C-alpha positions as a Markdown table, in Angstrom:
| # | Residue | x | y | z |
|---|---|---|---|---|
| 1 | Met | 91.1 | 82.8 | 191.1 |
| 2 | Glu | 87.8 | 83.0 | 189.4 |
| 3 | Lys | 87.4 | 82.0 | 185.7 |
| 4 | His | 86.5 | 85.5 | 184.4 |
| 5 | Glu | 89.3 | 87.0 | 186.5 |
| 6 | Leu | 91.8 | 84.6 | 185.3 |
| 7 | Ala | 90.2 | 85.1 | 181.5 |
| 8 | Ala | 91.0 | 88.6 | 181.8 |
| 9 | Ser | 94.6 | 88.2 | 182.9 |
| 10 | Val | 95.2 | 85.4 | 180.4 |
| 11 | Leu | 93.9 | 87.7 | 177.7 |
| 12 | Ala | 96.2 | 90.7 | 179.0 |
| 13 | Ala | 99.2 | 88.3 | 179.0 |
| 14 | Phe | 98.5 | 87.2 | 175.3 |
| 15 | Gly | 98.8 | 90.7 | 174.5 |
| 16 | Gly | 95.1 | 91.7 | 174.2 |
| 17 | Ala | 92.2 | 90.7 | 172.3 |
| 18 | Asp | 93.4 | 92.3 | 168.9 |
| 19 | Asn | 96.7 | 90.2 | 169.3 |
| 20 | Leu | 94.6 | 86.9 | 168.8 |
| 21 | Ile | 94.1 | 85.3 | 165.4 |
| 22 | Lys | 92.6 | 82.1 | 166.6 |
| 23 | Leu | 91.6 | 80.7 | 169.9 |
| 24 | Arg | 90.6 | 77.0 | 170.7 |
| 25 | Tyr | 90.7 | 74.3 | 173.5 |
| 26 | Cys | 91.1 | 70.6 | 174.0 |
| 27 | Ala | 90.7 | 68.7 | 177.2 |
| 28 | Ser | 93.5 | 70.3 | 179.3 |
| 29 | Arg | 94.7 | 73.5 | 176.9 |
| 30 | Ile | 94.0 | 76.6 | 175.6 |
| 31 | Arg | 95.4 | 77.0 | 172.2 |
| 32 | Ala | 96.0 | 80.4 | 170.8 |
| 33 | Glu | 97.6 | 81.8 | 167.8 |
| 34 | Leu | 99.0 | 85.4 | 168.1 |
| 35 | Arg | 99.7 | 88.0 | 165.7 |
| 36 | Asp | 102.8 | 89.4 | 167.4 |
| 37 | Gly | 104.3 | 86.7 | 169.6 |
| 38 | Ser | 106.7 | 89.3 | 171.2 |
| 39 | Arg | 103.6 | 91.0 | 172.7 |
| 40 | Leu | 103.3 | 87.9 | 175.0 |
| 41 | Asp | 104.0 | 88.4 | 178.7 |
| 42 | Arg | 105.4 | 84.8 | 179.2 |
| 43 | Pro | 106.3 | 85.4 | 182.8 |
| 44 | Gly | 103.1 | 87.0 | 183.8 |
| 45 | Met | 101.3 | 84.1 | 182.2 |
| 46 | Glu | 103.2 | 81.4 | 183.8 |
| 47 | Ala | 102.9 | 83.2 | 187.2 |
| 48 | Leu | 99.1 | 82.9 | 186.8 |
| 49 | Asp | 97.3 | 80.7 | 189.5 |
| 50 | Gly | 95.6 | 78.0 | 187.6 |
| 51 | Val | 98.2 | 77.9 | 184.8 |
| 52 | Lys | 100.2 | 74.8 | 184.8 |
| 53 | Ala | 102.7 | 75.5 | 181.7 |
| 54 | Leu | 102.9 | 77.5 | 178.7 |
| 55 | Leu | 104.1 | 75.8 | 175.4 |
| 56 | Glu | 105.1 | 77.2 | 171.8 |
| 57 | Val | 104.2 | 74.9 | 169.3 |
| 58 | Glu | 105.0 | 75.7 | 165.5 |
| 59 | Thr | 102.1 | 74.8 | 163.3 |
| 60 | Ser | 101.8 | 73.5 | 159.8 |
| 61 | Arg | 101.7 | 77.4 | 158.6 |
| 62 | His | 104.8 | 77.9 | 160.2 |
| 63 | Thr | 103.2 | 80.4 | 162.8 |
| 64 | Pro | 103.7 | 79.4 | 166.4 |
| 65 | Glu | 100.9 | 78.4 | 168.6 |
| 66 | Phe | 100.8 | 78.9 | 172.3 |
| 67 | Gln | 99.3 | 76.2 | 174.4 |
| 68 | Leu | 98.2 | 77.2 | 178.1 |
| 69 | Val | 98.0 | 74.1 | 179.9 |
| 70 | Val | 95.5 | 74.4 | 182.6 |
| 71 | Gly | 94.7 | 70.7 | 183.2 |
| 72 | Pro | 91.8 | 68.7 | 182.8 |
| 73 | Gly | 88.2 | 69.9 | 183.0 |
| 74 | Asn | 89.6 | 73.5 | 183.3 |
| 75 | Ala | 90.1 | 74.3 | 179.5 |
| 76 | Arg | 86.7 | 74.5 | 178.3 |
| 77 | Pro | 85.2 | 76.8 | 181.3 |
| 78 | Leu | 88.5 | 79.2 | 180.8 |
| 79 | Tyr | 87.9 | 79.2 | 176.9 |
| 80 | Gln | 84.3 | 80.2 | 177.4 |
| 81 | Ala | 85.1 | 83.0 | 179.8 |
| 82 | Leu | 87.8 | 84.2 | 177.4 |
| 83 | Ile | 85.2 | 84.3 | 174.6 |
| 84 | Ala | 82.9 | 86.3 | 177.1 |
| 85 | Val | 85.6 | 88.6 | 178.0 |
| 86 | Thr | 86.7 | 89.1 | 174.3 |
| 87 | Gly | 83.0 | 89.6 | 173.2 |
| 88 | Glu | 83.6 | 86.9 | 170.6 |
| 89 | Lys | 80.9 | 84.3 | 169.6 |
């Protein structure tokens, strides 16, 4: 799946751009804080080609952070595609 196509699918599974509070990445993961975790389409996200796992981690602010494991070398290009799809800078 092409990165922008995957980014659009990931964004939809996160519940849309308006559901994102914060989006970051590390070497192998996309990290997202959501306004409403119930809008997350977990089965849809886990079924996406290129997604290895979806983890939920509680942050120090007691809000869940969803970590999308995409593997080394894939997180930054996917993050950049997500930013392009959402129109954020």
